[in-house]
C-alpha positions, 0 to 999 in steps of 0.5 A: 370182647371188649367194648372199649374204643380209644377216645380218637375212635369213639369221638371221631366216629360220633363226629363223622356220623353227625356229618353223614347228611352232607355230601362225601366231599363236604363231610370229609372237609367238615370233619377234617376242619373240626379235627384241625380246630378242636382236637389236641394234637396228640388226639390227632396223631393217635387218629392218624396212627390208627388210619394208617394202620387201617383200624377197621373200627373207624368210620370210613368217613372219618378215615377219609376226613383224616386223609383230607386233614393230612392233605391240608383240606380244611376250611381255613376261615372256619379254623380261624373263627373263634368257637362259640363255647 
């Protein structure tokens, strides 16, 4: 069995793991905000497709955050803020 994970799953799961210290609601919003602010639209579309298909490799927080992103539940002030990089 292949260990390959598509980038949208691998990177999304990494981000979700980094946010697990927050409450579920805060974490979902933080991940959704990160997706909106930093991810290329093609990556977001690929992730949305995987969430809609119920891909079992997705961290449950990433799936919830994607739903939040689709519902517009992002920190708009943070999205508008320039990144430090």
